[in-house]
C-alpha positions in Angstrom: 184.5 -62.3 269.6 186.9 -61.0 272.2 183.9 -60.1 274.4 182.6 -63.7 274.1 186.0 -65.1 275.0 186.2 -62.8 278.1 182.8 -64.0 279.2 183.9 -67.7 278.8 187.0 -67.2 281.0 185.4 -65.0 283.6 185.2 -66.7 287.0 181.7 -67.9 287.8 180.1 -66.0 290.7 177.9 -67.7 293.1 175.3 -65.4 294.8 173.9 -66.6 298.0 170.9 -64.5 299.1 171.1 -63.8 302.8 167.9 -63.2 304.7 167.9 -60.2 307.0 166.5 -60.4 310.4 162.9 -59.5 309.5 161.8 -58.8 313.0 164.7 -56.5 313.9 167.7 -56.9 316.1 167.2 -57.9 319.7 168.2 -55.6 322.5 171.6 -56.5 323.9 171.6 -57.7 327.5 174.1 -56.1 329.9 177.7 -57.3 329.8 179.1 -59.6 332.5 180.7 -56.7 334.4 177.4 -54.8 334.4 175.3 -57.8 335.4 177.6 -59.7 337.7 179.8 -56.9 339.1 183.6 -56.6 339.2 184.2 -59.7 341.4 183.3 -62.1 338.5 185.9 -64.6 337.5 187.2 -64.8 333.9 185.5 -68.1 333.3 182.2 -66.8 334.7 182.4 -63.7 332.5 183.2 -65.8 329.4 180.3 -68.2 330.1 177.9 -65.3 330.7 178.9 -63.3 327.7 178.7 -66.4 325.5 175.2 -67.1 326.8 174.3 -63.5 326.3 175.3 -63.5 322.6 173.7 -66.9 322.0 170.4 -66.0 323.6 170.1 -62.7 321.7 171.0 -64.5 318.5 168.5 -67.3 319.1 165.8 -64.8 319.7 166.6 -62.8 316.6 166.6 -66.1 314.5 163.3 -67.2 316.1 161.6 -63.9 315.4 162.8 -64.0 311.8 161.3 -67.5 311.2 164.5 -69.6 311.3 164.2 -73.1 312.6 166.6 -75.9 313.4 168.7 -77.4 311.9 170.9 -74.4 311.0 174.4 -74.9 309.5 177.4 -73.5 311.4 178.1 -70.8 308.7 174.5 -69.5 309.0 174.9 -69.2 312.8 178.3 -67.4 312.4 176.6 -65.0 310.0 173.8 -64.4 312.4 176.2 -63.6 315.3 178.1 -61.2 313.0 174.9 -59.6 311.7 173.9 -58.6 315.3 177.2 -56.7 315.5 178.2 -57.7 319.0 181.5 -56.0 319.9 184.4 -58.5 320.1 182.2 -61.5 319.4 183.7 -64.4 317.6 181.4 -67.4 317.1 182.8 -70.5 318.7 181.6 -74.1 318.8 180.3 -73.5 322.3 178.4 -70.4 321.2 176.8 -72.2 318.3 175.8 -75.1 320.6 174.2 -72.6 323.0 172.4 -70.8 320.1 171.0 -74.1 319.0 169.9 -75.0 322.5 168.2 -71.6 323.1 166.5 -71.9 319.7 165.3 -75.4 320.5 163.7 -74.1 323.7 162.0 -71.3 321.9 160.6 -73.7 319.3 159.5 -76.3 321.9 157.6 -73.8 324.1 154.2 -73.3 322.6 153.6 -70.2 324.8 156.3 -68.3 323.0 154.9 -66.6 319.9 156.1 -63.9 317.5 153.9 -60.9 317.0 154.5 -58.2 314.6 
């Protein structure tokens, strides 16, 4: 009986299956300093690095079969799954991921081969 009571009062656990990137992780483009040099301004570096993270994330999502619409939490998980150093998903990054993914989906010449 004690075992039954413990089961009744145990907190319910919700399991959310997360799909791994089936096509692998994309190669990281060079950082702003490597691509643009040391004369780059802070705002240019932020914009470049945000686009770099977003584009690589969009490519990984596209290769793995994800399509729009994608919720914010899923985009945040995707950015974290790619393990970019110092990357914190922001509303601007999410918007850029969605834009890049939309371009990949719209261009019929882009295909995924395994």
